[in-house]
C-alpha positions in Angstrom: 0.0 0.0 0.0 1.3 3.4 -0.9 1.5 6.3 1.6 -1.4 8.7 1.7 -0.7 12.0 -0.1 -0.9 15.3 1.6 -3.8 16.2 -0.7 -5.7 13.0 0.4 -5.1 13.7 4.0 -6.3 17.3 3.7 -9.4 16.2 1.8 -10.2 13.8 4.6 -9.5 16.1 7.5 -13.0 15.8 9.0 -12.7 12.0 9.0 -9.3 12.1 10.5 -10.4 14.3 13.4 -13.6 12.3 14.0 -11.7 9.0 14.0 -8.9 10.5 16.1 -11.3 11.5 18.9 -12.4 7.9 19.2 -8.7 6.8 19.5 -7.6 9.6 21.9 -5.7 11.6 19.2 -6.0 15.3 18.6 -4.2 18.4 17.1 -3.2 16.8 13.8 -0.6 18.2 11.5 1.0 17.1 8.3 4.6 15.9 8.6 7.4 16.2 6.0 7.2 12.4 5.5 4.6 11.2 3.0 1.6 9.6 4.7 2.7 10.7 8.1 0.6 12.8 10.6 1.8 14.3 13.8 -0.8 14.2 16.7 -1.1 14.6 20.4 -2.2 11.5 22.3 -4.5 12.1 25.2 -3.0 11.5 28.6 -3.5 8.0 30.0 -4.2 6.6 26.5 -2.0 3.6 25.4 0.2 3.8 22.3 -2.0 0.9 21.0 -4.6 3.5 20.2 -2.1 5.0 17.7 -1.7 1.7 15.9 -5.4 1.1 15.9 -6.0 4.6 14.4 -3.4 4.0 11.7 -5.0 0.7 10.7 -8.5 2.1 10.7 -7.6 5.2 8.7 -5.4 3.4 6.2 -8.4 1.1 5.5 -10.7 4.0 5.0 -8.4 5.9 2.8 -6.9 2.9 0.9 -3.5 4.4 1.6 -0.9 3.9 4.3 -1.0 6.4 7.2 1.4 6.6 10.1 1.2 8.8 13.2 4.1 10.3 15.1 2.9 11.3 18.6 4.1 14.6 20.0 6.2 14.2 23.1 9.6 14.0 24.6 12.2 12.3 22.4 10.0 12.6 19.2 11.6 14.9 16.7 9.3 15.2 13.7 8.9 18.3 11.6 5.3 19.6 11.2 4.6 21.4 7.9 1.0 22.5 8.5 -1.9 22.0 10.9 -4.6 19.7 9.6 -7.7 21.6 10.4 -11.1 20.1 10.7 -13.0 22.3 8.2 -16.5 20.8 8.7 -19.0 23.6 8.2 -16.5 25.8 6.5 -17.8 27.6 3.4 
């Protein structure tokens, strides 16, 4: 499976945010790596939630998605926030 493009991730921002809430992920941003998102994992949520989110979203999009969680020891460059534009004109 090929990595999701930035265009595909932007076009599916509402789905990403909705699915992310179910898995304890928020504040998404695009990374410099293809198919990679940066996100904040809610406190007291296991890293298993990230793996589950990646599997679910990759299945929905038909493209590989990986998540780098923000936190100590994680050095990932964010290129732009992935805003949830539901309701935007």
